[in-house]
C-alpha positions as CSV (number, residue, x, y, z in Angstrom):
1,M,-0.1,0.0,0.2
2,T,2.7,2.4,0.9
3,S,4.7,1.6,-2.3
4,R,1.3,2.5,-4.4
5,L,0.8,5.8,-2.5
6,G,4.4,6.7,-3.2
7,R,4.3,5.8,-6.9
8,A,1.0,7.9,-7.2
9,Y,2.5,10.9,-5.5
10,V,5.4,10.5,-7.8
11,A,2.9,10.7,-10.8
12,L,0.8,13.5,-9.4
13,V,4.1,15.5,-9.1
14,L,5.2,14.7,-12.5
15,I,1.9,15.8,-13.8
16,L,1.9,18.8,-11.9
17,L,5.2,19.6,-13.5
18,A,4.2,18.8,-17.0
19,L,1.1,20.6,-17.3
20,P,2.4,24.2,-17.4
21,I,4.7,23.0,-20.1
22,L,1.7,21.1,-22.0
23,V,-0.4,24.1,-22.0
24,V,2.4,26.7,-23.0
25,T,3.1,24.2,-25.9
26,G,-0.7,24.1,-26.9
27,V,-1.1,27.7,-26.8
28,S,2.2,28.1,-29.1
29,L,0.4,25.9,-31.8
30,N,-2.6,28.4,-32.1
31,G,-3.0,29.2,-35.7
32,G,-4.3,33.0,-34.9
33,Q,-3.2,35.5,-32.5
34,A,-5.0,33.9,-29.5
35,L,-4.2,32.8,-26.0
36,R,-6.5,29.6,-26.1
37,F,-5.9,25.9,-24.8
38,P,-6.6,23.7,-26.5
39,P,-5.6,25.6,-29.7
40,Q,-7.6,26.5,-32.2
41,D,-6.7,25.8,-36.0
42,P,-3.2,24.1,-34.7
43,S,-0.2,25.1,-36.8
44,F,3.3,25.6,-36.6
45,R,2.8,29.1,-38.3
46,W,4.7,31.1,-35.3
47,Y,7.5,28.8,-34.9
48,G,8.4,29.9,-38.4
49,E,7.4,33.7,-37.5
50,L,10.0,33.5,-34.7
51,F,12.7,33.6,-37.1
52,R,11.3,36.2,-39.4
53,A,10.6,38.7,-36.9
54,A,13.5,41.1,-36.6
55,D,12.3,42.4,-33.3
56,W,12.7,38.8,-31.7
57,L,15.7,38.0,-33.5
58,G,17.6,40.5,-32.0
59,P,16.7,39.4,-28.3
60,L,17.7,35.9,-29.6
61,K,21.0,36.6,-30.8
62,N,21.7,38.7,-27.6
63,S,20.7,35.8,-25.3
64,L,22.9,33.3,-27.1
65,V,26.1,35.6,-27.6
66,I,25.6,36.4,-23.4
67,A,25.1,32.7,-22.5
68,A,27.9,31.5,-24.7
69,V,30.6,34.1,-23.5
70,A,29.3,34.4,-19.9
71,S,29.6,30.7,-19.4
72,L,33.1,30.7,-20.9
73,I,34.0,33.3,-18.3
74,S,32.3,31.1,-15.3
75,V,34.3,28.2,-16.4
76,A,37.4,30.3,-16.8
77,V,36.9,31.8,-13.1
78,A,35.6,28.4,-11.6
79,L,38.2,26.0,-12.9
80,P,41.4,27.8,-10.9
81,L,39.5,28.4,-8.0
82,A,38.6,24.4,-8.1
83,L,41.9,23.6,-8.3
84,H,43.2,25.4,-5.7
85,A,40.6,24.3,-3.2
86,W,41.2,20.8,-4.2
87,G,45.1,21.0,-4.5
88,R,46.1,23.1,-1.6
89,G,43.4,22.9,1.1
90,G,43.7,25.3,4.2
91,W,41.6,28.3,5.5
92,L,42.3,30.4,2.1
93,S,41.0,27.9,-0.1
94,R,37.7,27.5,1.9
95,V,37.4,31.2,1.7
96,L,37.8,31.3,-2.0
97,Y,35.1,28.5,-2.5
98,T,32.7,30.2,-0.6
99,L,33.3,33.4,-2.4
100,G,32.6,31.3,-5.6
101,V,29.4,30.0,-4.2
102,A,28.2,32.8,-2.6
103,P,26.0,34.6,-5.6
104,F,23.7,31.3,-5.3
105,M,23.5,31.8,-1.3
106,L,22.0,35.2,-1.7
107,P,18.5,36.2,-3.7
108,P,19.2,37.2,-7.2
109,V,17.6,40.6,-6.6
110,I,20.3,41.3,-4.0
111,T,22.9,40.5,-6.5
112,A,21.2,42.2,-9.4
113,L,21.0,45.5,-7.1
114,G,24.8,45.1,-6.3
115,F,26.0,44.9,-9.9
116,L,23.4,47.6,-10.7
117,V,25.2,50.1,-8.6
118,F,28.6,48.6,-9.5
119,W,27.9,48.8,-13.4
120,V,26.4,52.7,-12.7
121,A,29.7,53.6,-10.7
122,L,31.8,52.6,-13.6
123,G,29.6,54.1,-16.3
124,M,29.1,50.8,-18.0
125,Y,25.3,50.5,-17.1
126,G,23.0,49.2,-20.2
127,Q,26.2,47.8,-21.9
128,M,26.1,44.4,-23.3
129,A,29.7,43.8,-21.7
130,A,28.3,44.4,-18.3
131,T,25.5,41.9,-18.7
132,I,28.1,39.2,-19.8
133,L,30.4,39.7,-17.0
134,S,27.5,39.7,-14.4
135,H,26.2,36.5,-15.8
136,G,29.8,35.3,-15.8
137,I,30.0,36.1,-12.1
138,F,26.7,35.3,-10.9
139,L,26.9,31.7,-12.7
140,V,30.4,30.6,-11.4
141,T,29.1,28.6,-8.9
142,L,27.7,26.0,-11.3
143,P,31.0,25.0,-12.9
144,L,32.6,25.3,-9.8
145,V,30.5,23.0,-8.0
146,T,30.8,20.2,-10.9
147,I,34.5,20.6,-11.4
148,S,34.8,20.1,-7.5
149,L,33.0,17.0,-7.7
150,G,35.0,16.0,-10.5
151,L,38.3,16.6,-8.8
152,R,37.0,14.7,-5.5
153,A,36.1,11.6,-8.0
154,I,40.0,11.3,-9.1
155,D,41.8,8.5,-7.7
156,P,45.1,9.7,-5.9
157,A,46.5,6.4,-7.2
158,L,46.8,8.0,-10.3
159,L,48.3,11.2,-9.3
160,E,50.8,9.2,-7.2
161,A,51.8,7.1,-10.2
162,A,52.5,10.0,-12.4
163,R,54.8,11.4,-9.8
164,T,56.5,8.2,-9.2
165,M,57.3,8.0,-12.9
166,G,58.9,11.6,-12.8
167,A,56.1,13.9,-13.8
168,T,56.1,17.5,-13.0
169,R,53.1,19.0,-11.1
170,G,52.3,20.6,-14.4
171,Q,52.7,17.5,-16.5
172,V,50.5,16.0,-14.0
173,L,47.8,18.9,-14.2
174,R,48.1,18.5,-18.2
175,T,48.0,14.9,-18.6
176,V,46.0,13.2,-15.6
177,V,43.9,15.8,-13.9
178,L,42.4,18.1,-16.6
179,P,41.7,15.1,-19.0
180,L,39.6,13.3,-16.3
181,V,37.8,16.6,-15.1
182,L,37.0,17.6,-18.7
183,P,33.4,16.3,-18.7
184,Y,32.6,18.0,-15.3
185,V,34.1,21.3,-17.1
186,V,31.8,20.9,-20.0
187,S,29.0,20.0,-17.9
188,G,29.2,23.2,-15.8
189,Y,29.7,25.3,-19.1
190,A,26.1,23.5,-20.3
191,F,24.4,24.2,-16.9
192,A,25.7,27.8,-16.9
193,F,24.5,28.0,-20.6
194,V,21.0,27.2,-20.0
195,L,20.4,29.1,-16.9
196,S,21.8,32.2,-18.4
197,L,19.4,31.9,-21.2
198,N,16.5,31.8,-18.9
199,E,17.9,34.5,-16.5
200,Y,15.7,37.6,-16.2
201,I,16.5,39.9,-12.9
202,I,20.1,40.2,-13.6
203,A,20.0,40.9,-17.2
204,Y,17.2,43.4,-16.4
205,M,18.5,45.4,-13.5
206,V,22.1,45.6,-15.3
207,A,21.0,46.8,-19.0
208,G,17.5,47.6,-18.4
209,F,15.8,47.7,-22.0
210,T,18.9,48.5,-23.5
211,V,20.2,45.1,-24.2
212,E,17.3,43.0,-24.8
213,T,17.2,39.2,-24.0
214,L,14.4,36.8,-24.7
215,P,13.3,36.7,-21.3
216,I,13.2,40.4,-21.0
217,K,11.7,40.6,-24.4
218,I,9.0,38.3,-23.6
219,F,7.9,40.6,-20.5
220,N,8.2,43.8,-22.4
221,S,5.9,42.3,-24.8
222,L,3.2,41.2,-22.6
223,R,2.6,45.3,-21.8
224,Y,1.3,45.5,-25.3
225,G,-0.5,42.2,-25.7
226,Y,0.0,38.6,-26.2
227,T,1.7,36.9,-29.2
228,P,2.2,33.0,-29.2
229,I,5.6,33.6,-30.3
230,M,5.9,34.0,-26.6
231,G,4.9,30.4,-26.1
232,V,7.1,29.2,-29.1
233,V,9.9,30.7,-27.3
234,S,9.2,29.1,-23.6
235,V,9.1,25.8,-25.5
236,L,12.3,26.2,-27.0
237,F,13.7,27.4,-23.8
238,V,12.3,23.7,-22.5
239,L,13.7,21.7,-25.6
240,L,17.0,23.1,-25.0
241,A,17.0,22.3,-21.4
242,V,15.8,18.8,-22.0
243,L,18.5,18.4,-25.0
244,V,21.4,19.7,-22.6
245,Y,20.6,18.0,-19.5
246,G,19.5,14.8,-21.4
247,T,22.9,14.7,-23.1
248,I,24.8,15.0,-19.9
249,G,22.8,12.4,-18.4
250,V,23.3,9.9,-21.2
251,F,27.1,10.6,-21.8
252,G,28.2,12.1,-18.4
253,N,27.8,10.4,-14.7
254,L,25.0,12.3,-13.7
255,P,24.8,10.5,-10.0
256,R,28.2,11.8,-9.8
257,L,27.6,15.4,-11.0
258,M,24.7,15.5,-8.7
259,G,27.3,14.8,-5.7
260,A,26.8,10.9,-5.2
261,D,29.9,9.1,-3.6
262,R,31.3,6.1,-4.7
263,V,29.7,6.1,-8.1
264,E,31.9,4.4,-11.1
265,D,32.6,7.0,-13.8
266,R,31.6,5.4,-17.1
């Protein structure tokens, strides 16, 4: 009986999580410019319209550029932080690691407000560079955590064997550590990329309406009336997240990335 209740509870949770996605998908298929579910005159018209509308292509390009570059910055900051915390230890490493995960400890609006004050003081408010750097710093936590998990998964015997055979510290890093931790670096980049695409608060506070990303464009468009393109963008976000996370789940060690111990790497 308990097992049946457990399965029923899980099924109910999955249904509740899937319903909004189902509704948004249905709305995006309306043939006319209407907010209706079930959709009337189902059509993929608005999916094509997204790539023909200049006022949507601009935010799409901005979102992709910001996400790609910001995620690269996050990894570039997170990798040396994780290596230092793993290889050195001590209070300084703990402080640096805490600073790396601090952005996710605070409410995003507080972090966004700090970025706003900072960029206004530097005269860079409203510039894409400010948005990219803000996202890059805010998202450092994701690759920092995944890379740290990958470093902790390395068998110390491999490092000892490399040193015994005369490898220098740099050679051990290049030939042993980095190849083993590369999947975790890629996973951290992917997590940061997806989250940057969907991030609204920091992008809005740092750039306002000057640099429109897709989330900002959706909220701005709501003021002038609904268009099914908003549903199309939402569906594409979901599909991209499923593709990225699904790929990581298939080709990566998902239990290890989620923090599980004693899981054999594939």
